[in-house]
C-alpha positions, 0 to 999 in steps of 0.5 A: 148658461143659455138654452135654446128650445129646452125640450118640455118633457117633465114626465116620469117613468117607473114610480117605484124607482124614485128612492133610487134617484137619491142613491144616483145623485153622484153619478156623472153625466153620459159622454157625449154622443158622436155627431153621426147620432146627431138627429135629423140630418137636414132641416129647413131654415129661414133665419133672418140677419140677427143676434147670435143668441137670437139666431140660435133660438130660431136654429133650435126651434126650426130643427127641433133640437136644443143648444146650451151655452153660457150667454156671455159668448155670444154677447155682442155677436151678430149671425148671417141670414140662412135659407134653405135646407142644410145639414145641421152641422153645416148650418151651425158652421155657418152661423158659428164660424164667423163668431169664432165659436164651435160646437159638440154633441151632448146627445142626440138632441142637445148641442153645446155652443162654445168658443173655438179655442177652449171651453169656457171655464166651468161651462158644463152643458148640464148646469142650466138644468142642474140650477132649476128644472132643465127647460123653459124659462130658467137658465143659468150663467156663472158670473165672470171676473170674480174670485167667488162665482155666483149663479145668476139666474136668467128668466128667458120667456119661451112658451110651448104648451099654451100657444096657437101652434104648440111649438116653442115660441118666444113670448113676443111672437105669441099673439095672445097674452101670456105670462110665466111665473118661473121657478126662481120667482116662486122660490123667492115669493115663497109660494108653496101651492099653485094658489099662492102663485096664482094670488101673485100672478099678474092680472089674476084676482084671488077670492077665499072660499074658506080657509083652504080653497080659493076661486081665481079670476081673469079679466072678470071671468073665473078660471076653470081649465087647466093643462099638464105639461100642455096636454089635454084640458082638465077642468073643474067638473060641472054638476047639475045646475051649475055646482062645481067641484074643483080639479084637485079638490084642493090646488096642488103643492107646487113641489111637482112643478117647475113653473106656471104659464097663464094665458089670459083670454080664450084658449081656442084650440085647446081649452075645450069647455071653459070660460074666456077668462083663461087657462093655466098650463103646470109645467112638471118638473123633469129629471136631469142628466147630472146628479143633484140634491136640493133641500129647502126648509122654512118657518114663520109666523102662526107656526108655518113649517115647511120641508122639502127635498128634491133629488135627481140624476141619471139612473144608468144606461150611460145617462139615458135613463134619469130619475127625480124624486121630490118629497114635501111636508107642511103644517100651517096655522093661521092669524085667525084662530083655531084653523089649521092645514097639514099636507103632504106630497111625493112626486117621482119621475123617470125618463128614458131616451129609448132611442137618440130620437124617442124619449118616454117619461113615466111618473106620478104623484101622491098628495094628502091634506088634513085641515080643520077649516074656517068656514063662510068668512066673517059677517058684516052688518045687515046693511053691508057696513063693515063691523071691524071685527078683530083680525084673529076672529074665526068661528072654527069648530074643533071637530070640522074637518076637510081631508083629501087625497089626490093621486096622479099618474102620467105618461109622455112620449116624445119622438123627433120625426124626420126633418123638423117635425115632432110627435108628443103624446100625453096621457094623465090620470088624476083621482081624488077623494075627500071627506069633510064636516063643514059647519058655520054661521050665515047671518048678518051681525045685530048691531050693538050686541054683536050677536049671530041670532041663529044657531050655525048649520052645517054639511058633511060628506055621508061617503067619501066624494070622488073625482077621476079624470083620464085624459089623453092627447096627441100632438104632431108639429113641424116646421116646412117651407112651402113656395118660399113661405116658412110655416109652423104646423100643429095638428092632433086630438084629445079625449078627456073623461071625468067622473064625480060622485058626492053625497052631503048630509045637511043639519040645519042647527048645530048648537045655540046661537051666539049672544056675541061674536066676542063670546064664541068658545068651541068648547060650547059646541060638542061634535053632534055628528056621531049622534045624528039619527035621521039624515037629510041631504042630497047626492049627485053623480056626474060623468062627462066625456070630451074629445076634440080634433085641432089644427093650426098653421102660422105662415111668414107671409113676409119677412115681418108679417106672420099670420095664424089660423087654427080650428078645434072641433069638439064633442061632448057627452054628459050624464047627471043623476041627482038624489034627495034624501028626506029623514033617511029616505032617498029619492031619485030624480030622472037623470039628464044626459046631454050630448052634442057633436061638432062645437067649433072654436076658431082661432086667427092672428096676425103679428108684424114685427116692426124691428128685432125689438117690437112687433104688433098683434091682433088676434081672435080666440073663441071658446065654449062653456056648457050650460049643463042642468039649466032647462028652457021653459020648453023642457030642452037643455041649454046649448053652450054658450059662446065666449070670445076674446078680441085683443091686440097690443104691442110686444117687445123683447130686449137683451136677447129675449131675457126681457119681455113687455107686452101692452094689450087692449082686449074685449071679451064677450060671452053669449048664451048664459042662463037668465031665469024666468021669474014667472016660475016658482023659485023651487023650479029655478033651484031645480034647473028649470025655467031659464032663458039662453039670453044672458050675455057678459062683457069684459074689456080692459088693458094689460101691461106687463114687464118681466125678465132680466132688467140688467145682470142679476136684477130680475122683474115680474110686473103688471098692471091690469085695467078692467072697465067692468062687465056688463050682463044681460040686464045692463050695468049694475048702478054699483058696478060690475055684476059679472065680477064685482070682486075684480078691481078696476085697477090691480097692479102686482110687481115682484123684483130681486136684485143681486147686489154688485161687487163686494156685496154680490152675496146679497139679494134684495127684493120685494112683492107689491100688490096694489088694487083699487075698490072691489065690492060685492053687491047683495040684497037686504030686508029693512024689516025683520026677516021671517021667511018673507020680506013684507016691505021688499028687499033693498040692494046693498053693497059691501066694499073694500077700498083701495089698498097697497101691500108690500113685502120686502125680502133679503137673501144672503148666499154663504157659498155655492150650496147654502143660502137663506133669506128673510121675507116680511109680508104686509110690512106695514101692516095694512088692514084690508079684506082680501075677499069682500063678502056679503052681510051673512059672510064670506068676508076674509082678511088678508094676513097681517104683518108676518115673517118667513125665514127660509134655508135653500141648499143645492148639491 
C-alpha cells in the first residue's frame, strides 16, 4: 500500500496509558469520517501532467492531507494537469475519474484511494501503518495472484524533518545530500542502537572511543547535532576548551525510533551550533489506528541476547485516541575478554485527535545501561607498527563500570490551518545521569617482551554526572500561489537550554605494571577505590542557552526551475565554571561567560528538473560552531567558527519514487578554528589560553547513492563516498589528512535484500558490504627513553589500517503472515582488521570476527 505525505507525528500522550495499549490491540479502527469533516474545503494546486502516483503525492503535499492505497491500482496510470484553487473533492475527481478510481475519507486528513468498482482485496487503509511505523519511507502492499499473500515492503524516499523548507519533500527535490535509514533496513541489519545504524550508514565513518561509545564522522567532520522528529537541535554539550559530553551519554536504543534521516553537509536553518559535517534526525515511532502486537527475539555469538515487545492500537473515543508502548531488554558480551553491556528501555506514546484538524501527541522514554567497559583499546609499538595482538585481548577490570540513566519526555501538536497551511509545535526534555570508574593502560608496548612498563591509571565520578536539555520549536509551513508562482513557505523559531555538571577524580597508579600483555589477570588488580584517601580531580559545570528564528521560501519560477532561499538568526549565551581538586582541597577558577546575538547562517539553492526522472541542483549552506573556552592572547573569548558547504549534483527517481539515486560533488570549508600560540607555556594552552582564531579546515569529495526498490521485493541501500582529504591551517600533512585521518579516501557501503520469486517467495536473501581504503592516525614518538622530556625531539609517526572489505550475508524465511526467522553471518570471511586505528599508547579496536545472529520476528 502506498501512503503519500504521511504525517510525521511520532509523539506521545499520557505515558501512564502505555500499559493500556497492550489490552487495546484487538480493538478495530474507527469508522470513516464523513466527507463534510474532511478538512480544508479548498486548496491551491499546481500539478504537472505525470504518473498518477506522483500526482497523488503532489496533491497530498499541497493540500496537507494523506492518501493511502495499494500501489498496484495506480501502476501505469497517468494524471492530467491541475492548476488553481479547487475543492478537495473536485480535485480528486479530476485526478481519479479518468483512471477509473474513486476515494473515501478515513479521517479528516486521511483519504483512501480505491477502485471504483470494488475495494481491492484486503485493502485496509491502516495496513501501511500496521506494517511499520505508519509514516515516512515505509509502505506495504500485498502480492497479487498468489495463494499465500506475502507482505512486501516498499521504501519510498520522503523527508520532512531535515529539508530547507520543513515540508514533506521527495528526496529527488531536496537540494542537499540526505539519506534515509528505513525501519526495514534497520531490522534486517539487526541494528539495535542508533550507533549500530550509523556504522552501516552511507558516507558515515564510525570510530570507537571505548567498548560502549563511538564517534561518527561525515565528510571529515564529527557529527554533533541531533534533532528528534525534526524539532529544535539537540547537540553534544561543549565544556571548557573543547571537552565534550554526548547527547545521551550513550547513543539510544532504536526501539523508540522508526527510522533515521542523515543530512551530510551543513544544516543552515535548523542545525544551529554544530559542525558542517552533518545532522541526524531521529524519527520516533507513532501510535497506530489499528491494533498490532510485534515481538522480536535474537540470540548471537558471545552471549548476545535481545528481546523487544511493541504494541499499538486505539484506546477509545472511536479511534481518535491511540497509544503505543515498546519495551526492550538486551545483554551482550564481546569477542574481547571481560567487557559486557546490559541495557533496558521503555517507550510510550499516546496521540489524540482533539479536532478533525488538530492532533496532540505526548510521550516519553526511560533507558538505563549497566556496562563493564574496556577503556583505551589496544596499544602498538612505539614506532606505530602493529603488535598483532590476539583479537580477544583486553584490559578490562572487574570493578570498572559505566552506568547511565536517561529520561525523556516530549510533546507535539499538529494543527491543519485553513488551506494548505500547517502548524507544528515540538517540545522535548532529555535528562541523563551517569556514574563511572574508568581504568586503563596508556602507553606503547615494549618490543620483544610485550610489556607495559607503567601501571594503569584511572578516573571516576565523584558524584553522578548530570546532563539536561530542554528544547522547543514552533514551525509554520504552507503552500501558496503568488502571481501564478507556486511557493512553499516555512518560518518559525526554536529554543534550547542545556546544562551539564561533572566532577571527576583521578588516580595516577592502580596496581602494578604488566610484564607482558599476555599475563594480564584482572584478579591481580583488586578494587582500590573504596580505600582512596586524598582526592585529586576536577569539576566542571556548564550552561548553554541557544535560540533562533528561521524562514525559508521555495519558489517554482518555471515548470522545471525551483529556487530556495532561507535564513536563520541565532543567539547564544553560555557560562562555564571549572574547579580543581588537589589533595582533597578544591580550588575554583573564575567562570567564563560567552554571549552573542544575531549570528546569521544563510541557505540558498536551485533545482532544475530535466524530466520526470532526473533533476540537477546546486546549494550553499552555512553553519557555525562555538569556540567556547578558547582565549586569544589579548584575553578575549573566541567568536564562533564559520562552516559552509557548497555542493551540486544530479538526482534521479524511478518507479514512481520507489527508487532514488544521487551523484553529489561537495566542498566544505570551516574558518576561525583555534590555532595554538606556542609562545606561551603548554600549561597555559591546557587552560584555554592562548590561541589564534586563524585555523581553517577543508574537505571535498564525491557521494554516489542508490536506495529503494530495484524490483518488487528487491530492496537496496548503497553508497560510495570519495573524500580527497582535509587541509588545516598548517597545510596538507605529509602523511595525509590532519582534519580527519580516520576518514578513508574511498568508502563503500551496501545493503540489499531480495524476496525470491514464485514458490520460493517465503525466502529472503541479502547481504551487507563494507569496503574502505586505507585510513590512519598520525602522532609523535620519542626515539629515546622518555623521562618526562625528549632530549632528541619528537618524531612524527603514523599508525595505519590498510584497505579491507567485510561481507555479512543474511537469509530469512517467513512461516506465515505472522512469523519469520532470519540468520545473519557477520564478517563471513573472518577478515582481520582494525575498525578504529589508534596511536602507540592505545585506541586501536579490532573489527568483529566472524559471528552469527539468529532473529525471530512476530506480528499480530
